[in-house]
C-alpha positions as CSV (number, residue, x, y, z in Angstrom):
1,M,122.7,106.9,118.0
2,E,119.6,108.9,117.7
3,K,117.0,107.7,120.5
4,L,114.3,105.5,118.7
5,T,111.2,106.4,119.1
6,P,107.9,104.0,120.9
7,E,106.7,102.8,117.5
8,E,110.9,101.8,116.0
9,L,111.7,100.2,119.5
10,N,108.2,98.3,119.7
11,A,108.7,96.8,116.1
12,Q,112.4,96.0,116.6
13,L,111.4,94.0,120.0
14,Y,108.0,92.5,118.9
15,D,109.1,89.1,117.5
16,Y,110.7,88.7,120.5
17,V,107.9,89.2,122.9
18,V,104.9,88.2,121.0
19,P,104.9,84.4,120.9
20,D,103.1,82.0,118.2
21,W,100.4,80.4,120.1
22,E,100.5,76.8,120.1
23,G,99.3,75.1,116.8
24,E,99.1,78.4,115.6
25,V,101.0,77.8,112.1
26,D,100.3,74.2,111.5
27,F,97.1,75.3,112.0
28,Y,97.3,77.4,108.8
29,R,99.4,75.3,107.2
30,E,96.8,72.4,106.6
31,L,94.4,75.0,106.2
32,M,96.0,75.8,103.0
33,A,97.3,72.9,102.2
34,N,93.6,71.6,101.8
35,S,92.6,74.4,99.4
36,P,93.2,74.3,95.7
37,L,92.8,78.4,95.9
38,V,95.6,79.0,98.1
39,N,98.1,77.5,95.4
40,T,96.3,79.4,92.4
41,D,95.4,82.8,93.8
42,G,97.5,83.2,97.2
43,V,97.3,84.4,100.5
44,L,97.1,88.0,102.0
45,E,97.5,88.6,106.2
46,V,95.8,91.7,107.0
47,A,98.0,93.4,110.1
48,C,100.8,91.3,109.4
49,G,103.3,93.0,111.7
50,T,106.9,92.2,111.4
51,G,105.8,89.4,109.4
52,R,105.8,86.6,112.1
53,I,102.9,83.7,110.5
54,T,103.6,85.5,106.9
55,L,107.2,84.4,106.9
56,K,106.5,81.1,108.3
57,L,103.5,80.1,105.4
58,A,106.2,81.5,102.6
59,K,109.0,79.4,103.5
60,H,106.5,76.4,103.1
61,G,106.1,78.0,99.2
62,I,102.7,79.6,100.1
63,N,102.5,83.1,97.6
64,I,101.5,86.0,100.4
65,T,101.0,89.2,100.9
66,G,101.5,91.4,104.3
67,L,99.4,93.9,105.2
68,D,100.0,96.8,108.0
69,L,99.5,100.1,108.8
70,S,102.7,100.4,110.9
71,S,105.7,101.3,108.7
72,E,108.3,100.5,111.1
73,M,107.1,97.0,111.2
74,L,106.8,96.4,107.8
75,E,110.7,97.3,108.1
76,V,111.7,94.5,110.0
77,A,109.6,92.3,107.8
78,R,111.1,93.7,104.7
79,K,114.7,92.9,106.6
80,K,113.7,89.7,106.9
81,S,112.4,88.8,103.4
82,I,115.7,89.4,101.7
83,G,116.2,87.0,99.0
84,M,112.0,85.8,99.3
85,S,110.1,86.2,95.8
86,N,107.2,84.8,96.8
87,V,106.3,87.8,99.8
88,N,104.9,91.3,99.1
89,W,104.7,93.8,101.4
90,D,102.2,96.6,101.6
91,L,101.8,99.7,103.9
92,D,98.0,100.2,104.2
93,D,95.0,100.8,106.2
94,M,93.1,97.7,107.0
95,R,89.6,99.8,106.3
96,T,90.3,101.3,103.7
97,F,93.0,99.0,101.7
98,E,93.5,98.5,98.0
99,V,96.3,95.9,97.0
100,G,94.7,95.5,93.4
101,K,94.6,91.6,93.0
102,K,91.9,89.4,94.7
103,F,93.1,86.5,97.2
104,G,92.2,82.7,97.7
105,C,92.5,83.0,101.5
106,V,92.6,85.9,103.7
107,I,93.9,85.7,107.4
108,M,94.1,88.5,110.1
109,P,96.0,86.7,113.3
110,G,96.9,87.6,116.7
111,H,93.4,89.4,117.5
112,S,94.0,92.4,115.3
113,F,90.8,92.5,114.2
114,L,89.9,93.8,117.8
115,F,91.9,97.1,116.6
116,M,88.0,97.8,114.7
117,N,86.5,99.9,117.8
118,T,83.3,100.5,116.1
119,P,80.4,99.5,113.8
120,D,81.9,100.7,111.2
121,D,85.3,100.6,111.4
122,Q,84.8,96.7,111.7
123,V,82.2,96.3,108.4
124,K,84.8,98.6,106.8
125,C,87.2,95.8,107.4
126,L,85.4,92.9,106.5
127,G,84.0,94.6,103.4
128,Q,87.7,95.3,101.8
129,I,88.5,91.8,103.0
130,K,86.0,90.5,101.1
131,K,86.5,92.6,98.2
132,H,89.9,90.9,98.1
133,L,88.8,87.4,97.7
134,V,87.7,85.6,95.1
135,K,84.3,83.1,95.1
136,N,84.5,80.7,97.8
137,G,87.8,82.2,98.6
138,M,88.4,81.8,102.6
139,V,88.4,84.4,105.4
140,V,90.1,83.3,108.7
141,L,90.0,85.5,111.9
142,H,91.8,84.5,115.2
143,L,90.1,86.6,118.3
144,D,90.5,85.4,121.8
145,N,87.4,84.6,123.3
146,Q,86.7,86.6,126.0
147,N,87.4,86.5,130.0
148,I,84.5,88.1,131.9
149,S,86.0,87.1,134.8
150,W,88.6,89.6,133.8
151,H,86.4,92.1,132.6
152,A,84.6,91.5,135.9
153,D,87.7,92.1,138.0
154,L,88.5,94.9,136.9
155,I,85.3,97.0,136.9
156,G,84.9,95.6,140.2
157,K,88.2,96.8,141.7
158,R,87.9,100.2,139.9
159,E,91.7,100.2,139.3
160,S,93.6,99.3,136.5
161,A,95.7,96.0,136.2
162,C,99.4,96.4,135.3
163,E,101.1,93.3,133.4
164,T,105.4,93.2,133.2
165,G,107.2,91.4,131.0
166,S,110.3,89.7,131.6
167,I,114.0,91.5,130.2
168,K,114.6,91.0,126.6
169,T,117.7,91.5,124.9
170,H,118.0,93.9,122.1
171,P,119.2,91.6,118.7
172,V,121.3,93.9,117.6
173,T,122.4,96.6,120.3
174,G,122.6,93.9,122.9
175,E,120.6,96.6,125.5
176,R,118.5,95.1,127.8
177,F,114.7,96.1,127.6
178,R,111.7,95.6,130.3
179,S,108.3,96.1,128.7
180,S,105.2,96.5,131.2
181,S,101.1,97.2,130.1
182,V,98.6,99.0,132.5
183,W,94.9,97.9,131.4
184,S,91.8,99.2,132.0
185,Y,88.0,98.2,131.0
186,E,85.0,100.2,129.7
187,P,82.2,98.1,129.9
188,S,79.4,99.9,128.3
189,T,81.3,100.0,125.0
190,Q,83.3,96.5,125.4
191,T,86.6,98.5,124.7
192,A,90.1,97.4,126.9
193,T,92.4,100.3,127.1
194,C,96.4,99.0,127.0
195,E,99.1,102.0,127.7
196,N,102.5,100.1,127.0
197,K,106.2,101.4,127.8
198,W,108.9,100.3,127.3
199,E,112.0,101.1,130.0
200,Q,116.1,100.1,128.6
201,L,117.9,98.9,132.0
202,D,121.9,98.7,133.2
203,E,123.5,95.9,134.4
204,N,122.4,96.6,138.0
205,G,118.8,96.6,136.8
206,N,118.4,100.5,137.0
207,I,115.8,102.4,134.5
208,I,118.0,104.4,131.6
209,E,115.8,105.4,129.3
210,T,111.4,105.1,129.1
211,W,109.4,104.9,126.1
212,S,105.5,104.9,126.3
213,R,103.1,104.5,123.5
214,E,99.9,105.7,122.5
215,P,97.1,104.2,124.4
216,M,95.8,101.1,122.5
217,R,92.3,100.5,122.6
218,F,90.5,97.2,121.3
219,H,86.9,96.2,120.9
220,C,86.1,92.9,122.9
221,I,84.0,91.3,121.0
222,F,81.8,88.2,121.3
223,R,80.7,85.0,119.7
224,F,77.5,86.0,118.4
225,E,78.6,89.7,118.0
226,T,81.2,87.8,115.5
227,E,78.6,86.7,113.2
228,H,75.7,89.0,113.1
229,L,79.1,90.9,111.5
230,L,80.2,87.9,109.4
231,R,77.0,87.5,108.0
232,R,76.2,91.3,107.5
233,V,78.7,91.3,105.4
234,G,77.9,88.5,103.5
235,Y,80.2,85.4,104.2
236,W,78.5,82.4,105.1
237,V,80.4,81.0,108.1
238,E,82.3,77.4,107.6
239,A,83.3,76.7,111.1
240,V,84.0,78.3,114.5
241,Y,87.1,76.7,116.9
242,G,88.0,77.1,120.3
243,D,92.0,77.1,119.6
244,F,94.1,76.2,116.6
245,F,93.6,72.5,117.3
246,K,89.6,72.8,116.1
247,H,88.5,71.5,119.7
248,D,84.5,73.4,119.9
249,L,84.2,76.7,121.2
250,T,83.4,76.4,124.9
251,Y,83.3,79.1,127.3
252,E,86.3,78.1,128.5
253,S,88.2,77.9,125.1
254,P,91.3,80.6,125.0
255,Q,90.3,81.8,121.5
256,M,88.1,82.0,118.6
257,I,89.2,81.2,115.1
258,W,86.8,81.9,112.6
259,I,86.6,80.1,109.1
260,A,83.9,82.0,106.7
261,R,84.2,82.2,103.1
262,N,82.8,84.4,100.2
263,S,80.1,83.5,98.1
264,D,79.5,86.0,96.0
265,Q,79.6,85.8,91.9
């Protein structure tokens, strides 16, 4: 069999590496159950990946469109959604997408907004989302609450941090893989960079093949920076939580969950 590209392998193993956050799916379900706009206009998920959240919401009867820039991720998502009439997929860039309709709610789970590394990209993305919302429609941004000690530790040691994942078995081939990530942080631009690779292992744990992905850059966004961005684009902020159980956002909170509204006529 032809060797998979790093993007293909990552997409095929993504669901076995990235779990749901605690309370995440129930949070979205409750939010949408209490929104009449979702029933009439549906939901758009931006940066949906392999449909981790998209399909869970669709199984509860929500009409939803998943949008992503990765054709490899969407190929996996499409296979998982065969026979589901209330799901659509769109291959597009979150800064420039045009779906052709407006939605009652747009969600961006899994910290995906951090891929927007410049103010221009951030504003373009939030602006496109706003264009695709009906009046008073919701946007929900899931961000991580930045860990200052992690940033400082990287800077103080002047070296990268390496994280090694557990061994995963490919769902089709049965082959065993292990992922590892090397992180670095640039404080002047608030940019974290992750260099990720996969290693295929034999039964004795020896490395057979290695796949290295292009470095991924994430802008480490903070609370008031997020609020300024939302206001600049023309949203009004309805709520911000520190987790998916709607606790207040504090310095100890693991997440930032933002709910903002489109107030345009």
